[in-house]
N, C-alpha and C positions, 0 to 999 in steps of 0.2 A: 631576876632569877626566879624560876618557878618554885612553888612550894615543895614539890617532891624532889627537886634538885637540891634544894637547900637542906632538906631533911635526910637525904640519902648520905650526905657527908658527915652527919651526926653519929656518934656511937650508939649502939643499941643499949637499951636500959641495963645498967650494971657492967657495961663494958668500958674499959678504959679507952681514952683517945689513942693511945699507943697501940693497943690491940686492934682497935678499928682500922688504923692506918696500915698495920701490918696485914690484916686480912684484905683490904683493899689492894695492896701491893702484890699480894699472892694472886689475887684474881687477874689483876692486870699482866703480870708475868705469864700466867697460865694462858691467857688469851693470846699473848704475843707468840708464845711457843707454838701454840695450836696453829696460828696464822702461818708461822714459818714452815711447819711440817706440811701444811696444805700447800703452800706455794712451791716447796721443793718437790713435792709428789706430783703437782700439776705441771711443773717444768719438765719432769722426767729426767734432768741432767744427772741427778744423783740417785735416781731410783733404779740402778742397773739390777739386772737379774742374771747372775752367772749360770744358773741351771738353764735358763731360756737360751742364754749364749752358746751353752754346750750342745743344745739341740740345733741351733743355727750353724754351728761349726761343721756341720755335715757338708755345707757348701765350700768350706775351705780345706777339708781333709786331704784331697789329692795332692795339694802342694805343701801345706803346713802342718798336716796331721791333726787328728783329734787330740793328740796329746801336745800339741803345739811345737813339735819338732819336725822340721822340714823333711820332706820326703824327696825332693828333687833339688839338684844343684841350682843355685841362685835364688831359691827361695829361702827367706830369713826364718829362723826359729822365733816363735810368738810366745812360747811358754815363759812366764816369769817376767815378761816385758812390763815396763811402766804402763799402767792403764791409761794415763793422759796422753802418752805418746802414741799408743795404739789408736785412741780415738782420733787424735790429729791426723795421723797417717791415713787412716780410713777415709776421713772426711775430704782429706786432700785428693785421694784417688777418685772419690765420688764426684768432686767438683771439677776434676781434671787439672788441679794445681799440680798434682804429681802424676807422672806418666808411667803407665804400664797397662797395656791392652787388656790383659786378663783381669787384673785387679779393678779396672775402670768398669768393665762389663759386670763383674760381681757386685761391686759396691753400689751400682746404680740401682740394683734390685732391693737394696736394704734401706729401711727407715732410719731415722736418727736413733730411735730407741734399740733397733736391732745392732747398730754400730756400738752403742753404749753396752748392750748385753754381751756382745762378742768380746769387747775390750776387757769387761770384767772377768769373763770365763778365761781368757788366755792369760790375762795378768795373774790369776790366782793359781795357775798351774805350776807345778815344780819344773824347773828348767833343766835338771839333770836327766840325761837320757838313761833309760833302764837297759838297753841292749848294747852299750858301749859305743855307739855312734858318736862321731865328733860333733861339737857344737860350732 
């Protein structure tokens, strides 16, 4: 073991071994949390931006409405849906695993981040219609 490594584990002058261990534990925990935050942000899977999703929802408004309440028969309401379900459904349309010509065309234009943002936006909307429309 190198001299500096051996001395790094020793408590500072006047500091108890317990306090030294606690300080080292806090540093290790902080480094771990920082690493996790960086990994999650880099992945993008949990860094959704509902405001960005609202801007991207302009692509969806003709059928699903900006408020997430469908405008045409056969189009589902998206407001208040479970976010994970929305992500899965959009990815399935994009890959072709789920079939709908219009959805496939629209979804192929979107990145994974776009899909995550749209799902966050629609999941965060109130699903109660304001104008008495049936759900």
